[in-house]
C-alpha positions as CSV (number, residue, x, y, z in Angstrom):
1,V,2.2,-10.4,-12.9
2,Q,2.9,-10.8,-9.1
3,L,2.4,-8.2,-6.2
4,V,3.5,-9.1,-2.8
5,E,3.8,-7.2,-0.2
6,S,5.8,-7.5,2.6
7,G,6.5,-5.4,6.0
8,G,2.8,-5.9,8.4
9,G,2.6,-6.4,12.0
10,L,1.5,-5.6,15.6
11,V,2.5,-2.2,16.3
12,Q,1.5,0.3,19.2
13,P,-0.5,3.2,18.7
14,G,1.5,6.3,17.5
15,G,4.0,3.7,16.2
16,S,5.2,3.0,13.0
17,L,5.4,0.3,10.3
18,R,7.1,0.4,6.8
19,L,5.4,-1.9,4.1
20,S,6.8,-3.3,0.9
21,C,5.1,-4.4,-2.6
22,V,7.6,-6.0,-4.8
23,A,6.5,-6.4,-8.7
24,S,7.1,-8.2,-11.2
25,G,6.1,-9.7,-14.5
26,F,5.3,-6.7,-16.2
27,T,6.7,-3.1,-16.7
28,F,7.1,-1.7,-13.6
29,T,8.2,1.9,-14.7
30,N,5.0,2.4,-17.1
31,Y,2.0,2.0,-14.3
32,V,0.4,3.7,-11.7
33,I,0.6,1.6,-8.1
34,N,-1.8,1.5,-5.3
35,W,-2.2,0.5,-1.6
36,Y,-5.4,-0.8,-0.7
37,R,-6.9,-1.8,2.9
38,Q,-9.4,-3.7,4.2
39,A,-10.8,-3.8,7.8
40,P,-12.7,-6.5,9.2
41,G,-16.4,-6.0,8.1
42,K,-15.7,-3.5,5.8
43,E,-14.9,-3.0,1.9
44,R,-11.6,-2.5,1.0
45,E,-10.7,1.1,0.6
46,L,-7.9,3.1,-1.4
47,V,-5.1,4.7,0.8
48,A,-2.8,5.8,-1.3
49,L,-1.6,5.9,-5.1
50,I,1.8,6.7,-6.8
51,N,2.5,7.6,-10.3
52,S,5.0,5.8,-12.4
53,P,7.9,8.3,-12.3
54,G,6.9,8.4,-8.4
55,S,6.3,12.7,-9.0
56,S,2.8,12.3,-8.0
57,T,1.1,11.1,-4.9
58,N,-2.7,10.8,-4.1
59,Y,-3.6,9.6,-0.2
60,A,-7.2,8.9,1.2
61,D,-8.5,11.9,3.6
62,S,-7.9,9.5,6.5
63,V,-4.2,9.1,5.9
64,K,-2.8,12.5,4.9
65,G,0.0,13.5,6.9
66,R,0.8,10.3,8.5
67,F,1.7,8.1,5.4
68,T,4.0,8.6,2.5
69,I,3.9,6.0,-0.6
70,S,7.1,6.2,-2.4
71,R,8.4,4.0,-4.9
72,D,12.5,2.6,-6.5
73,N,12.1,1.8,-10.2
74,A,15.0,0.0,-10.0
75,K,14.0,-2.2,-7.5
76,N,10.6,-2.6,-8.6
77,T,9.2,-2.1,-5.3
78,V,6.7,0.6,-3.9
79,Y,6.6,1.5,-0.2
80,L,4.2,2.7,2.3
81,Q,5.7,4.5,5.4
82,M,2.7,4.3,8.2
83,N,3.6,6.7,10.9
84,S,1.4,7.6,13.9
85,L,-0.8,4.7,13.6
86,K,-3.9,4.3,15.0
87,P,-6.5,1.1,15.8
88,E,-8.4,1.8,13.3
89,D,-5.4,1.5,11.1
90,T,-5.7,-2.0,11.3
91,A,-6.5,-3.7,8.4
92,I,-5.2,-6.2,5.5
93,Y,-3.0,-3.9,3.4
94,Y,-2.6,-4.8,-0.7
95,C,-0.8,-2.8,-3.5
96,R,-3.0,-3.1,-6.6
97,L,-2.1,-2.9,-10.5
98,R,-5.0,-1.9,-12.5
99,R,-4.2,-1.6,-16.4
100,S,-7.4,-1.7,-17.7
101,L,-10.7,-2.8,-16.3
102,Y,-10.4,-6.2,-17.3
103,D,-6.8,-6.1,-16.7
104,D,-6.8,-5.9,-12.7
105,Y,-4.2,-7.4,-10.4
106,W,-3.8,-7.5,-6.3
107,G,-0.8,-8.6,-4.1
108,Q,-2.2,-11.5,-0.9
109,G,-2.1,-9.0,1.5
110,T,-0.4,-8.5,4.8
111,Q,-1.9,-7.8,7.9
112,V,-1.4,-4.6,10.2
113,T,-2.8,-4.5,13.5
114,V,-2.5,-1.3,16.0
115,S,-3.1,-2.3,19.4
116,S,-2.0,-1.6,23.0
């Protein structure tokens, strides 16, 4: 299993970024995929998740209305569109595949910095 995130960077407050998570090594269409983030000195937190067909999503309250998770099953890719970014969105963003308690995979993360 491999999860590779990309798309992070430095953006001004109010700006936008789109993160991508490309998956390989498993049957992508069978599983929920999650986006998490971890800010300096804070615990890793769930940002958004999407079910296997892409018909159902869920978001942390802090990002509702600003972030959108989607997936392209033909490309084995999950996206996180982030709009109206705030300095408190600064974190390393990770995608996660959890198939069971002991079958749990994370990508290497991509840094998002929101600063003027």
